[in-house]
C-alpha positions as CSV (number, residue, x, y, z in Angstrom):
1,X,0.0,0.0,0.0
2,X,1.3,3.5,-0.9
3,X,2.2,5.4,2.3
4,X,0.7,8.6,0.8
5,X,-2.6,6.8,1.2
6,X,-1.8,4.9,4.4
7,X,-0.8,8.1,6.2
8,X,-3.3,10.4,4.5
9,X,-5.1,12.4,7.2
10,X,-8.7,11.4,8.0
11,X,-9.4,14.3,10.4
12,X,-8.4,17.9,10.6
13,X,-6.1,17.0,13.5
14,X,-3.9,15.0,11.1
15,X,-3.2,18.0,8.8
16,X,0.1,19.5,9.7
17,X,1.3,23.1,9.5
18,X,-1.9,24.8,8.4
19,X,-3.5,25.7,11.7
20,X,-5.1,29.0,10.7
21,X,-6.7,27.6,7.6
22,X,-7.9,24.4,9.4
23,X,-9.4,26.6,12.1
24,X,-11.7,28.2,9.5
25,X,-12.6,24.9,8.0
26,X,-13.4,23.3,11.4
27,X,-15.6,26.2,12.2
28,X,-17.5,25.7,8.9
29,X,-17.9,22.0,9.7
30,X,-19.2,22.6,13.2
31,X,-21.7,25.2,12.0
32,X,-22.8,23.2,9.0
33,X,-22.4,26.3,6.9
34,X,-19.8,26.6,4.1
35,X,-19.2,29.4,1.5
36,X,-17.8,28.8,-1.9
37,X,-14.0,28.3,-1.4
38,X,-10.8,29.0,-3.3
39,X,-8.0,27.0,-1.7
40,X,-4.6,27.8,-3.1
41,X,-1.1,26.7,-2.4
42,X,1.7,24.4,-3.7
43,X,1.2,20.6,-4.2
44,X,1.3,18.4,-1.1
45,X,0.3,21.1,1.4
46,X,-3.0,19.5,2.4
47,X,-5.7,21.1,0.2
48,X,-7.4,17.9,-1.0
49,X,-7.0,16.3,2.4
50,X,-8.7,19.3,4.0
51,X,-11.7,19.0,1.6
52,X,-12.1,15.4,2.5
53,X,-12.0,16.2,6.2
54,X,-14.5,18.9,5.8
55,X,-16.8,16.5,4.0
56,X,-16.4,13.9,6.8
57,X,-17.3,16.5,9.4
58,X,-20.3,17.8,7.5
59,X,-21.8,14.5,6.3
60,X,-20.5,11.7,8.5
61,X,-21.2,8.3,6.9
62,X,-22.6,10.0,3.7
63,X,-19.5,12.1,3.0
64,X,-18.6,10.2,-0.2
65,X,-22.2,10.6,-1.6
66,X,-22.1,14.4,-1.0
67,X,-18.6,15.1,-2.3
68,X,-17.9,15.2,-6.1
69,X,-14.4,15.8,-7.2
70,X,-13.7,16.7,-10.9
71,X,-10.1,16.3,-12.0
72,X,-10.1,19.3,-14.2
73,X,-6.3,19.1,-14.7
74,X,-6.5,15.7,-16.2
75,X,-9.6,16.6,-18.2
76,X,-8.2,19.7,-19.8
77,X,-4.7,18.3,-20.3
78,X,-6.0,15.1,-22.1
79,X,-9.3,16.2,-23.5
80,X,-11.4,13.6,-25.2
81,X,-9.0,10.8,-24.4
82,X,-9.6,11.3,-20.7
83,X,-13.4,11.6,-21.0
84,X,-13.6,8.4,-23.1
85,X,-11.5,6.4,-20.6
86,X,-13.0,7.7,-17.3
87,X,-15.7,5.3,-16.2
88,X,-17.6,7.8,-14.0
89,X,-18.2,10.0,-17.0
90,X,-19.2,7.2,-19.4
91,X,-22.9,7.9,-19.1
92,X,-22.4,11.7,-19.6
93,X,-19.8,11.9,-22.3
94,X,-21.0,12.7,-25.8
95,X,-18.6,12.4,-28.8
96,X,-20.5,15.0,-30.8
97,X,-19.8,17.7,-28.2
98,X,-16.5,19.6,-27.7
99,X,-14.4,19.1,-24.5
100,X,-15.7,22.4,-23.0
101,X,-19.4,21.5,-23.7
102,X,-18.8,18.0,-22.2
103,X,-17.3,19.7,-19.2
104,X,-20.4,22.0,-18.8
105,X,-22.6,19.0,-19.2
106,X,-20.8,17.0,-16.5
107,X,-20.7,19.9,-14.0
108,X,-24.4,20.6,-14.5
109,X,-25.3,16.9,-14.0
110,X,-23.4,16.7,-10.7
111,X,-24.8,20.0,-9.6
112,X,-28.3,18.9,-10.3
113,X,-28.1,15.9,-8.0
114,X,-29.8,16.6,-4.7
115,X,-27.6,16.2,-1.6
116,X,-28.2,13.1,0.6
117,X,-29.5,14.0,4.1
118,X,-27.9,17.5,3.8
119,X,-28.8,21.0,2.7
120,X,-26.0,21.2,0.2
121,X,-23.2,19.1,-1.4
122,X,-19.6,19.9,-2.3
123,X,-18.3,20.0,-5.9
124,X,-14.5,20.2,-6.0
125,X,-12.4,21.2,-9.0
126,X,-8.9,19.8,-8.5
127,X,-6.1,21.6,-10.3
128,X,-8.5,24.4,-11.0
129,X,-5.6,26.4,-12.6
130,X,-6.1,24.3,-15.7
131,X,-9.6,25.6,-16.2
132,X,-9.8,27.7,-19.4
133,X,-11.4,31.1,-19.4
134,X,-14.4,29.8,-21.2
135,X,-14.8,27.0,-18.6
136,X,-14.5,29.5,-15.8
137,X,-17.1,31.8,-17.3
138,X,-19.5,28.8,-17.6
139,X,-18.8,27.8,-14.0
140,X,-19.7,31.3,-12.8
141,X,-23.2,30.9,-14.3
142,X,-23.6,27.4,-12.9
143,X,-22.5,28.6,-9.5
144,X,-25.3,31.2,-9.6
145,X,-27.9,28.7,-10.6
146,X,-27.1,25.9,-8.1
147,X,-25.8,27.9,-5.1
148,X,-28.7,26.8,-2.9
149,X,-27.8,23.1,-3.1
150,X,-24.1,23.2,-4.0
151,X,-20.9,24.7,-2.6
152,X,-18.1,24.9,-5.2
153,X,-14.5,24.5,-4.1
154,X,-11.6,25.3,-6.3
155,X,-8.1,23.8,-5.6
156,X,-5.4,25.7,-7.3
157,X,-1.7,26.5,-6.9
158,X,-2.3,30.2,-7.3
159,X,-5.2,32.7,-7.0
160,X,-4.1,34.4,-10.2
161,X,-5.2,31.4,-12.3
162,X,-8.9,32.0,-11.3
163,X,-10.9,34.8,-13.0
164,X,-12.2,37.6,-10.7
165,X,-15.8,36.6,-11.5
166,X,-15.2,33.4,-9.6
167,X,-12.6,34.4,-7.0
168,X,-14.9,37.3,-5.9
169,X,-17.6,34.7,-5.1
170,X,-15.3,32.6,-3.0
171,X,-13.4,32.7,0.3
172,X,-9.7,32.5,-0.3
173,X,-7.8,30.0,1.9
174,X,-4.0,29.9,1.4
175,X,-2.0,26.7,2.2
176,X,1.6,27.5,3.0
177,X,4.5,25.3,2.0
178,X,5.4,23.1,5.1
179,X,8.5,24.0,7.1
180,X,11.3,21.4,6.9
181,X,11.2,20.8,10.6
182,X,7.5,19.7,10.4
183,X,8.3,17.4,7.5
184,X,11.3,15.9,9.3
185,X,9.1,15.3,12.4
186,X,6.4,13.6,10.4
187,X,8.8,11.4,8.4
188,X,10.6,10.4,11.6
189,X,7.2,9.2,13.0
190,X,6.5,7.2,9.9
191,X,10.0,5.6,10.2
192,X,9.3,4.5,13.7
193,X,5.9,3.0,12.7
194,X,7.4,1.2,9.7
195,X,10.8,0.2,11.2
196,X,9.7,-3.5,11.6
197,X,9.0,-4.0,8.0
198,X,11.3,-1.6,6.1
199,X,14.9,-0.6,5.9
200,X,15.8,2.1,8.5
201,X,16.6,5.5,7.1
202,X,19.3,7.7,8.8
203,X,18.3,11.1,10.2
204,X,20.6,12.8,7.6
205,X,18.7,11.1,4.8
206,X,15.4,12.3,6.2
207,X,16.8,15.8,6.3
208,X,17.9,15.5,2.7
209,X,14.3,14.4,1.7
210,X,12.8,17.3,3.6
211,X,15.1,19.8,1.9
212,X,14.6,18.5,-1.6
213,X,10.7,18.5,-1.6
214,X,10.5,22.3,-0.7
215,X,7.4,22.1,1.5
216,X,5.6,19.2,-0.3
217,X,4.6,16.6,2.3
218,X,3.1,14.2,-0.2
219,X,6.3,14.0,-2.2
220,X,8.3,13.7,1.1
221,X,6.3,10.6,2.2
222,X,6.6,9.1,-1.3
223,X,10.4,9.6,-1.3
224,X,10.7,8.1,2.1
225,X,8.8,5.0,1.1
226,X,11.1,4.7,-1.9
227,X,14.2,5.1,0.3
228,X,13.1,2.6,2.9
229,X,11.7,-0.1,0.5
230,X,14.1,0.2,-2.4
231,X,17.3,1.1,-0.7
232,X,18.0,4.0,-3.1
233,X,18.8,6.7,-0.5
234,X,22.0,7.7,-2.2
235,X,19.9,9.0,-5.2
236,X,17.3,11.0,-3.3
237,X,18.6,14.3,-4.7
238,X,17.9,12.9,-8.2
239,X,14.3,12.0,-7.6
240,X,12.9,15.4,-8.7
241,X,15.5,16.2,-11.4
242,X,14.2,16.9,-14.9
243,X,14.7,19.1,-17.9
244,X,13.5,22.1,-15.9
245,X,16.9,22.3,-14.3
246,X,18.5,22.8,-17.7
247,X,15.9,25.4,-18.6
248,X,16.6,27.2,-15.3
249,X,20.3,27.4,-16.2
250,X,19.2,29.3,-19.3
251,X,17.1,31.6,-17.1
252,X,20.0,32.2,-14.8
253,X,22.2,33.1,-17.8
254,X,19.6,35.6,-19.0
255,X,19.7,37.3,-15.6
256,X,23.5,37.4,-15.7
257,X,23.3,39.1,-19.1
258,X,20.8,41.6,-17.9
259,X,18.1,40.2,-20.3
260,X,14.9,40.9,-18.3
261,X,12.5,40.0,-21.2
262,X,14.3,36.8,-21.8
263,X,14.2,35.8,-18.2
264,X,10.5,36.7,-17.9
265,X,9.7,34.5,-20.9
266,X,11.6,31.6,-19.5
267,X,9.9,32.0,-16.1
268,X,6.5,32.1,-17.7
269,X,7.3,29.0,-19.7
270,X,8.3,27.1,-16.5
271,X,5.0,28.0,-14.9
272,X,2.6,27.7,-17.8
273,X,4.1,24.9,-19.9
274,X,6.0,22.8,-17.2
275,X,3.5,23.3,-14.4
276,X,5.9,24.6,-11.8
277,X,4.5,26.9,-9.1
278,X,6.2,30.3,-8.6
279,X,8.0,28.9,-5.5
280,X,9.1,25.9,-7.4
281,X,10.7,28.2,-10.0
282,X,12.5,30.0,-7.2
283,X,13.7,26.7,-5.8
284,X,15.1,25.7,-9.2
285,X,16.7,29.2,-9.4
286,X,18.2,28.8,-6.0
287,X,19.9,25.5,-7.0
288,X,21.2,27.1,-10.2
289,X,22.5,30.0,-8.1
290,X,24.5,27.6,-5.9
291,X,26.1,26.1,-9.0
292,X,26.6,29.2,-11.1
293,X,27.0,32.2,-8.9
294,X,26.8,31.8,-5.1
295,X,26.7,35.4,-3.7
296,X,24.9,36.6,-0.6
297,X,23.1,39.4,-2.4
298,X,21.5,36.9,-4.8
299,X,20.6,34.7,-1.9
300,X,18.9,37.6,-0.1
301,X,16.9,38.6,-3.2
302,X,15.6,35.1,-3.6
303,X,14.7,34.8,0.1
304,X,12.8,38.1,0.1
305,X,10.8,37.1,-3.0
306,X,10.1,33.6,-1.5
307,X,8.8,35.2,1.7
308,X,6.4,37.5,-0.2
309,X,5.1,34.6,-2.3
310,X,4.5,32.5,0.9
311,X,2.0,35.2,1.9
312,X,0.0,34.5,-1.3
313,X,1.5,37.2,-3.4
314,X,0.9,37.0,-7.2
315,X,3.5,34.6,-8.4
316,X,4.1,36.3,-11.8
317,X,4.5,39.7,-10.2
318,X,6.9,38.3,-7.5
319,X,9.0,36.3,-10.1
320,X,9.3,39.4,-12.4
321,X,10.3,41.6,-9.4
322,X,12.9,39.0,-8.4
323,X,14.3,38.9,-11.9
324,X,14.6,42.7,-12.0
325,X,16.3,42.7,-8.6
326,X,18.9,40.1,-9.5
327,X,19.7,42.0,-12.8
328,X,20.1,45.2,-10.8
329,X,22.4,43.5,-8.3
330,X,24.9,42.1,-10.9
331,X,26.8,45.3,-11.7
332,X,27.4,45.8,-7.9
333,X,28.7,42.2,-7.2
334,X,32.1,42.6,-8.9
């Protein structure tokens, strides 16, 4: 069994490092009153777990019946192929309709189903940043029509991906990347629980995992299971390596050459085409900085931008401001 499922939180108490957000959700659950929600933050910070815990609190044994999750990322990335293969959409998918019209048809069908032993049900859009403008415009109208019996929850990496017509109708809840010390503590607890059936992992290796995942608890647990079960701890740093590291080298070179527009284009490509969050781009840039030009001023510029983005700042604005700051610093570094 995958540990990301085995150790997936079943209650709000099991969600680590998101106390302020969880306090809001617990209050909604206790009162039985929930607004439309926009939950933003990097992968692996507890957004989908929090939704499930909210559903369990609201509906008890009927939480599955009153929770509908639509994988919008998979749907809009793969289009018709996804709709044709996904069994739960088999009775709704129509080949003669476009992907967007099939999407509208699916959402309307789920929204029209009456909640079971409850006043309203939850409809969740996972990876909502993949929703097209047309899809979001359609959702705005569906939200207005079915708001009495449905609460719509959008899970996205950034608020800027959601149009104002929807975000203005939702309560924004931001899930922060998890601090390394919390990840280390959680992984250490898993190691103790699994020590009888798996290879023991050294404390230094747990620290290496916690550093490499940059606040993503789901990836940390997955890497820990790989390390304990497959004895591949020497290669943990390589788990997340990809072509994005080579692209980031190009981005760093553009910054060194004072090419703001080039750096901006590469940054946007990493976010829009490769699916990195703004903080993940900063993480890649931080690693490139260590290899190419390790200077305290560059370190401070990245740290300052990272702190602003942690507080839900617009990731494109913060990335562009960082690029401009680094370019401005180069003539003074000598």
